[in-house]
C-alpha positions as a Python dict, from the first residue, in 0.01 Angstrom:
ca = {
    (1, 'M'): (0, 0, 0),
    (2, 'F'): (133, -312, -200),
    (3, 'K'): (8, -547, -414),
    (4, 'L'): (128, -900, -403),
    (5, 'R'): (-16, -1201, -669),
    (6, 'S'): (-130, -1557, -444),
    (7, 'V'): (32, -1874, -516),
    (8, 'A'): (-86, -2138, -234),
    (9, 'I'): (249, -2340, -92),
    (10, 'A'): (212, -2508, 203),
    (11, 'L'): (323, -2353, 569),
    (12, 'T'): (457, -2656, 796),
    (13, 'G'): (566, -2438, 1040),
    (14, 'L'): (510, -2073, 1262),
    (15, 'S'): (833, -1971, 1167),
    (16, 'T'): (1005, -2044, 845),
    (17, 'L'): (1229, -1919, 564),
    (18, 'A'): (1095, -1683, 303),
    (19, 'V'): (1313, -1585, 34),
    (20, 'G'): (1212, -1538, -289),
    (21, 'V'): (878, -1585, -274),
    (22, 'E'): (584, -1518, -320),
    (23, 'V'): (386, -1668, -91),
    (24, 'L'): (444, -1952, 178),
    (25, 'A'): (5, -1924, 223),
    (26, 'Q'): (-171, -2076, 453),
    (27, 'S'): (-221, -2329, 724),
    (28, 'G'): (-532, -2276, 1018),
    (29, 'M'): (-366, -2096, 1170),
    (30, 'S'): (-59, -1908, 995),
    (31, 'K'): (-94, -1737, 619),
    (32, 'L'): (259, -1579, 522),
    (33, 'V'): (217, -1317, 159),
    (34, 'V'): (661, -1221, 103),
    (35, 'A'): (727, -1063, -265),
    (36, 'P'): (967, -1260, -410),
    (37, 'S'): (1172, -999, -466),
    (38, 'S'): (1241, -983, -7),
    (39, 'F'): (1431, -1153, 200),
    (40, 'V'): (1312, -1260, 564),
    (41, 'S'): (1607, -1403, 800),
    (42, 'P'): (1527, -1816, 859),
    (43, 'L'): (1549, -1765, 1210),
    (44, 'V'): (1279, -1509, 1153),
    (45, 'D'): (969, -1638, 1439),
    (46, 'L'): (683, -1578, 1233),
    (47, 'F'): (291, -1630, 1302),
    (48, 'G'): (-69, -1539, 1233),
    (49, 'D'): (-181, -1333, 910),
    (50, 'V'): (132, -1143, 803),
    (51, 'A'): (194, -1022, 455),
    (52, 'I'): (565, -855, 286),
    (53, 'G'): (623, -609, -21),
    (54, 'E'): (872, -572, -265),
    (55, 'K'): (1189, -569, -147),
    (56, 'S'): (1207, -528, 224),
    (57, 'F'): (1443, -697, 442),
    (58, 'V'): (1339, -852, 785),
    (59, 'A'): (1654, -976, 986),
    (60, 'S'): (1778, -1286, 1270),
    (61, 'N'): (1602, -1359, 1609),
    (62, 'T'): (1298, -1126, 1532),
    (63, 'I'): (922, -1191, 1583),
    (64, 'V'): (659, -1105, 1373),
    (65, 'S'): (332, -1180, 1546),
    (66, 'A'): (-13, -1128, 1488),
    (67, 'E'): (-291, -1292, 1689),
    (68, 'P'): (-626, -1478, 1568),
    (69, 'G'): (-844, -1207, 1417),
    (70, 'T'): (-506, -950, 1365),
    (71, 'K'): (-303, -894, 1070),
    (72, 'I'): (11, -754, 994),
    (73, 'C'): (102, -554, 648),
    (74, 'I'): (536, -497, 590),
    (75, 'G'): (565, -181, 295),
    (76, 'N'): (810, -202, 4),
    (77, 'E'): (1161, -85, 86),
    (78, 'T'): (1109, -202, 402),
    (79, 'N'): (1362, -304, 678),
    (80, 'L'): (1353, -483, 1022),
    (81, 'Q'): (1633, -523, 1207),
    (82, 'D'): (1763, -785, 1422),
    (83, 'N'): (1551, -844, 1746),
    (84, 'I'): (1229, -657, 1658),
    (85, 'H'): (923, -764, 1856),
    (86, 'F'): (645, -656, 1550),
    (87, 'L'): (321, -741, 1743),
    (88, 'A'): (-61, -741, 1654),
    (89, 'S'): (-268, -800, 1943),
    (90, 'R'): (-612, -859, 1935),
    (91, 'N'): (-668, -772, 2319),
    (92, 'A'): (-577, -434, 2311),
    (93, 'P'): (-626, -126, 2113),
    (94, 'A'): (-514, -9, 1741),
    (95, 'P'): (-542, 267, 1543),
    (96, 'A'): (-747, 280, 1234),
    (97, 'A'): (-555, 113, 929),
    (98, 'D'): (-630, -5, 605),
    (99, 'C'): (-418, -328, 726),
    (100, 'G'): (-666, -444, 938),
    (101, 'A'): (-866, -339, 1229),
    (102, 'K'): (-692, -448, 1458),
    (103, 'S'): (-347, -490, 1267),
    (104, 'S'): (19, -374, 1290),
    (105, 'S'): (132, -221, 932),
    (106, 'T'): (383, 27, 770),
    (107, 'Q'): (374, 157, 424),
    (108, 'N'): (641, 191, 182),
    (109, 'R'): (1064, 302, 269),
    (110, 'V'): (1047, 247, 634),
    (111, 'S'): (1364, 171, 899),
    (112, 'I'): (1277, -15, 1235),
    (113, 'A'): (1599, -93, 1375),
    (114, 'H'): (1780, -284, 1617),
    (115, 'Q'): (1562, -443, 1883),
    (116, 'A'): (1261, -211, 1831),
    (117, 'V'): (931, -319, 1953),
    (118, 'I'): (612, -210, 1769),
    (119, 'K'): (257, -325, 1870),
    (120, 'N'): (-84, -247, 1723),
    (121, 'S'): (49, 39, 1516),
    (122, 'K'): (26, 202, 1213),
    (123, 'L'): (359, 365, 1070),
    (124, 'G'): (297, 557, 718),
    (125, 'N'): (595, 620, 473),
    (126, 'F'): (931, 654, 509),
    (127, 'N'): (935, 643, 926),
    (128, 'F'): (1253, 546, 1098),
    (129, 'V'): (1138, 388, 1469),
    (130, 'G'): (1590, 372, 1654),
    (131, 'F'): (1692, 116, 1862),
    (132, 'R'): (1475, 16, 2153),
    (133, 'A'): (1248, 226, 2020),
    (134, 'R'): (851, 150, 2150),
    (135, 'I'): (550, 270, 1930),
    (136, 'T'): (189, 151, 2110),
    (137, 'N'): (-154, 248, 1971),
    (138, 'S'): (-48, 550, 1784),
    (139, 'T'): (26, 610, 1426),
    (140, 'L'): (322, 777, 1251),
    (141, 'E'): (230, 1000, 993),
    (142, 'D'): (500, 1019, 644),
    (143, 'G'): (846, 1103, 733),
    (144, 'V'): (827, 1051, 1088),
    (145, 'F'): (1167, 971, 1271),
    (146, 'V'): (1189, 807, 1633),
    (147, 'L'): (1509, 828, 1831),
    (148, 'H'): (1702, 525, 2056),
    (149, 'G'): (1534, 489, 2329),
    (150, 'A'): (1203, 677, 2321),
    (151, 'T'): (767, 579, 2388),
    (152, 'V'): (536, 683, 2209),
    (153, 'T'): (170, 537, 2319),
    (154, 'G'): (-164, 629, 2221),
    (155, 'V'): (-53, 885, 2014),
    (156, 'R'): (-87, 990, 1611),
    (157, 'I'): (234, 1186, 1492),
    (158, 'P'): (221, 1434, 1165),
    (159, 'K'): (424, 1437, 931),
    (160, 'D'): (755, 1473, 947),
    (161, 'R'): (802, 1551, 1354),
    (162, 'I'): (1121, 1425, 1519),
    (163, 'V'): (1095, 1265, 1911),
    (164, 'P'): (1408, 1339, 2092),
    (165, 'I'): (1619, 1001, 2240),
    (166, 'G'): (1436, 872, 2530),
    (167, 'A'): (1141, 1121, 2502),
    (168, 'K'): (780, 978, 2557),
    (169, 'I'): (460, 1021, 2446),
    (170, 'T'): (162, 967, 2561),
    (171, 'T'): (-64, 1314, 2520),
    (172, 'Q'): (-164, 1398, 2191),
    (173, 'A'): (-31, 1756, 2276),
    (174, 'Q'): (341, 1611, 2342),
    (175, 'A'): (263, 1462, 1973),
    (176, 'N'): (134, 1824, 1796),
    (177, 'A'): (443, 2026, 2008),
    (178, 'L'): (737, 1794, 1843),
    (179, 'K'): (932, 1989, 1624),
    (180, 'P'): (1038, 1869, 1285),
    (181, 'K'): (1357, 1678, 1201),
    (182, 'A'): (1676, 1809, 940),
    (183, 'E'): (1721, 1749, 633),
    (184, 'A'): (1988, 1548, 817),
    (185, 'N'): (1756, 1291, 916),
    (186, 'S'): (1628, 1229, 613),
    (187, 'E'): (1969, 1255, 390),
    (188, 'F'): (2000, 942, 688),
    (189, 'Q'): (1694, 767, 667),
    (190, 'N'): (1763, 696, 244),
    (191, 'E'): (2086, 572, 329),
    (192, 'V'): (1911, 368, 580),
    (193, 'L'): (1713, 213, 305),
    (194, 'E'): (1992, 217, 45),
    (195, 'V'): (2163, -44, 300),
    (196, 'N'): (1899, -287, 290),
    (197, 'E'): (1740, -241, -31),
    (198, 'E'): (2086, -416, -122),
    (199, 'F'): (2067, -699, 162),
    (200, 'A'): (1765, -793, 77),
    (201, 'E'): (1869, -856, -312),
    (202, 'H'): (2180, -961, -120),
    (203, 'Y'): (2126, -1215, 72),
    (204, 'N'): (1836, -1391, -145),
    (205, 'E'): (2190, -1476, -391),
    (206, 'L'): (2400, -1572, -68),
    (207, 'Y'): (2095, -1787, 2),
    (208, 'Q'): (2098, -1930, -332),
    (209, 'E'): (2441, -1986, -342),
    (210, 'K'): (2506, -2121, -14),
    (211, 'G'): (2149, -2248, 77),
    (212, 'Y'): (1986, -2210, 472),
    (213, 'D'): (2419, -2318, 595),
    (214, 'G'): (2484, -1969, 408),
    (215, 'V'): (2237, -1774, 624),
    (216, 'T'): (2250, -1926, 929),
    (217, 'G'): (2484, -1977, 1201),
    (218, 'V'): (2874, -1826, 1150),
    (219, 'G'): (2951, -1721, 804),
    (220, 'A'): (3008, -1459, 575),
    (221, 'A'): (2804, -1162, 439),
    (222, 'P'): (2685, -1094, 102),
    (223, 'K'): (2867, -956, -125),
    (224, 'T'): (2698, -601, -168),
    (225, 'S'): (2901, -283, -360),
    (226, 'W'): (3034, -118, -62),
    (227, 'N'): (3181, -534, 26),
    (228, 'T'): (3314, -669, -253),
    (229, 'K'): (3534, -959, -142),
    (230, 'P'): (3350, -1078, 183),
    (231, 'V'): (3550, -1278, 469),
    (232, 'A'): (3391, -1526, 741),
    (233, 'P'): (3458, -1442, 1084),
    (234, 'T'): (3758, -1518, 1286),
    (235, 'I'): (3635, -1699, 1620),
    (236, 'G'): (3904, -1739, 1888),
    (237, 'K'): (3961, -2120, 2056),
    (238, 'N'): (3707, -2216, 2345),
    (239, 'V'): (3372, -1971, 2178),
    (240, 'R'): (3115, -2106, 2283),
    (241, 'L'): (2789, -2022, 2083),
    (242, 'E'): (2421, -2047, 2191),
    (243, 'E'): (2101, -2134, 1988),
    (244, 'F'): (2002, -1900, 1734),
    (245, 'A'): (2340, -1653, 1732),
    (246, 'R'): (2356, -1546, 1433),
    (247, 'I'): (2795, -1384, 1322),
    (248, 'V'): (2892, -1257, 982),
    (249, 'G'): (3090, -1068, 759),
    (250, 'D'): (3414, -957, 957),
    (251, 'V'): (3371, -1024, 1300),
    (252, 'R'): (3670, -1145, 1477),
    (253, 'L'): (3600, -1290, 1871),
    (254, 'G'): (3868, -1356, 2125),
    (255, 'A'): (3871, -1642, 2257),
    (256, 'N'): (3720, -1812, 2559),
    (257, 'S'): (3400, -1601, 2497),
    (258, 'V'): (3049, -1704, 2500),
    (259, 'V'): (2753, -1571, 2247),
    (260, 'G'): (2385, -1641, 2401),
    (261, 'E'): (2060, -1794, 2233),
    (262, 'R'): (1990, -1542, 1958),
    (263, 'S'): (2251, -1229, 1975),
    (264, 'S'): (2384, -1129, 1620),
    (265, 'I'): (2699, -959, 1603),
    (266, 'R'): (2655, -874, 1191),
    (267, 'A'): (2932, -712, 1056),
    (268, 'D'): (2798, -672, 669),
    (269, 'E'): (2752, -339, 696),
    (270, 'G'): (3028, -140, 895),
    (271, 'A'): (3301, -397, 959),
    (272, 'P'): (3513, -564, 1089),
    (273, 'I'): (3345, -603, 1442),
    (274, 'I'): (3625, -715, 1708),
    (275, 'I'): (3519, -849, 2075),
    (276, 'G'): (3841, -925, 2248),
    (277, 'N'): (3901, -1229, 2469),
    (278, 'N'): (3687, -1347, 2760),
    (279, 'A'): (3272, -1199, 2645),
    (280, 'E'): (3013, -1303, 2816),
    (281, 'I'): (2731, -1150, 2581),
    (282, 'E'): (2409, -1278, 2680),
    (283, 'D'): (2121, -1356, 2517),
    (284, 'R'): (1904, -1114, 2262),
    (285, 'V'): (2204, -836, 2236),
    (286, 'T'): (2246, -707, 1917),
    (287, 'F'): (2630, -542, 1735),
    (288, 'H'): (2597, -388, 1404),
    (289, 'A'): (2774, -69, 1238),
    (290, 'L'): (2671, 196, 1014),
    (291, 'K'): (2876, 144, 628),
    (292, 'G'): (3252, 309, 624),
    (293, 'T'): (3268, 274, 1075),
    (294, 'N'): (3354, -20, 1311),
    (295, 'I'): (3371, -125, 1619),
    (296, 'K'): (3614, -257, 1810),
    (297, 'I'): (3596, -353, 2215),
    (298, 'G'): (3845, -497, 2441),
    (299, 'N'): (3852, -823, 2676),
    (300, 'G'): (3640, -886, 2919),
    (301, 'L'): (3301, -743, 2775),
    (302, 'N'): (2996, -863, 3020),
    (303, 'T'): (2668, -795, 2911),
    (304, 'D'): (2365, -877, 3032),
    (305, 'D'): (2031, -905, 2726),
    (306, 'N'): (1895, -741, 2495),
    (307, 'I'): (2128, -452, 2434),
    (308, 'V'): (2225, -292, 2146),
    (309, 'F'): (2613, -216, 2036),
    (310, 'H'): (2611, -10, 1732),
    (311, 'G'): (2913, 166, 1553),
    (312, 'P'): (3077, 386, 1534),
    (313, 'L'): (3204, 232, 1847),
    (314, 'E'): (3546, 184, 2063),
    (315, 'V'): (3522, 75, 2409),
    (316, 'G'): (3832, -64, 2632),
    (317, 'N'): (3831, -313, 2852),
    (318, 'N'): (3602, -472, 3118),
    (319, 'L'): (3285, -227, 2976),
    (320, 'T'): (2974, -431, 3196),
    (321, 'I'): (2652, -312, 3094),
    (322, 'G'): (2308, -402, 3160),
    (323, 'D'): (1966, -536, 3008),
    (324, 'D'): (1832, -295, 2770),
    (325, 'A'): (2083, -70, 2707),
    (326, 'V'): (2263, 128, 2391),
    (327, 'L'): (2564, 181, 2368),
    (328, 'F'): (2598, 382, 1971),
    (329, 'K'): (2881, 615, 1776),
    (330, 'S'): (3085, 669, 2145),
    (331, 'K'): (3398, 598, 2278),
    (332, 'V'): (3419, 453, 2638),
    (333, 'G'): (3706, 361, 2831),
    (334, 'N'): (3846, 97, 3050),
    (335, 'N'): (3666, -70, 3359),
    (336, 'V'): (3312, 113, 3255),
    (337, 'T'): (3014, 88, 3380),
    (338, 'I'): (2612, 104, 3220),
    (339, 'G'): (2315, 54, 3397),
    (340, 'T'): (1965, -74, 3307),
    (341, 'G'): (1821, 44, 3073),
    (342, 'A'): (2064, 317, 2996),
    (343, 'V'): (2068, 521, 2670),
    (344, 'V'): (2473, 670, 2541),
    (345, 'V'): (2459, 805, 2217),
    (346, 'G'): (2734, 1006, 2098),
    (347, 'V'): (2988, 1044, 2367),
    (348, 'T'): (3317, 966, 2527),
    (349, 'L'): (3349, 805, 2899),
    (350, 'R'): (3673, 817, 3090),
    (351, 'D'): (3752, 520, 3247),
    (352, 'R'): (3590, 370, 3522),
    (353, 'V'): (3276, 558, 3518),
    (354, 'S'): (2972, 378, 3612),
    (355, 'I'): (2613, 518, 3397),
    (356, 'P'): (2275, 474, 3675),
    (357, 'D'): (1980, 312, 3492),
    (358, 'N'): (1768, 434, 3304),
    (359, 'A'): (1998, 750, 3214),
    (360, 'L'): (2041, 962, 2877),
    (361, 'I'): (2398, 1044, 2842),
    (362, 'T'): (2338, 1223, 2542),
    (363, 'T'): (2639, 1542, 2533),
    (364, 'Q'): (2950, 1515, 2608),
    (365, 'A'): (2890, 1773, 2972),
    (366, 'Q'): (2641, 1431, 3068),
    (367, 'A'): (2939, 1222, 3048),
    (368, 'D'): (3255, 1466, 3170),
    (369, 'K'): (2992, 1483, 3513),
    (370, 'L'): (2997, 1090, 3586),
    (371, 'P'): (3091, 975, 3932),
    (372, 'R'): (3401, 721, 3881),
    (373, 'V'): (3385, 407, 4059),
    (374, 'R'): (3715, 239, 4222),
    (375, 'R'): (3832, -100, 4169),
}
């Protein structure tokens, strides 16, 4: 899969910074191998026997955990975005893999989007796994494209297939019936990989220049080919940031707001990210935008936990959104309510509409049928 040269360095904790080093080697319980061209945020939790290849990027507040007797192998030019769980469990089944009998692994050029969960699974080359997707005890052959909120359990997904938004694939017959992905999907995958390869390089440079404080907390994004003059975030009055919150780049956060533990507002790709006054952002919430796009959210945002907001995105005032939801590539009116576990992609929502728990809203026809709620 990839080759790493071994040099022993003491590992003093389970959460550690891996920036521009060949190996952070072992204590009695943990062994971490990281190629020198990769970047692992210091806000990542790492445990167990973990190897990460060349030119890879692991964003803040992700958990990479291999239980005793298991292993995790992450390939070259691979990215794990914010708040991912990448797990290997000794007490659950796993497909056969070169990484180990009980393992989670990727081959090369794999993208795993914000808040996805990978557990005891084997991912081939050039895979993409979308926001809040969950892959358990499964194999993804080369070129698979898994969309947002999908669940894949106990199957092998054939080469170059696409798993639709919110799909639940739990039998091999379902996996075999999946359609081939489009050329546009492959183009998107390549664009994501190019961006994150720059992040691996330039976050390393930012760390070398500014140290730990430059890649944690509140600070400017690294210089990249699309962001040659980085700016620092603008934080309003009376804002409270909880432990491990990460705010990067051209973020404009309004007054009297709260950002919960391990939440991430990253304007290092698409920018700006604008959030109005009186925002109540709970724990493990992620804000990010594709290159050339942005996020604009009005006053009075009220979130639960574990939510993905991804640009392009425009939201009015007083959005209320439940746990585990995804909101992407949409325009949202005022006083909208989005239920727990809902996935909303590529639509316009009118003022005062209410989306039920676990709904999939991916066409404008679905959005137009949503009921309005009086306030």
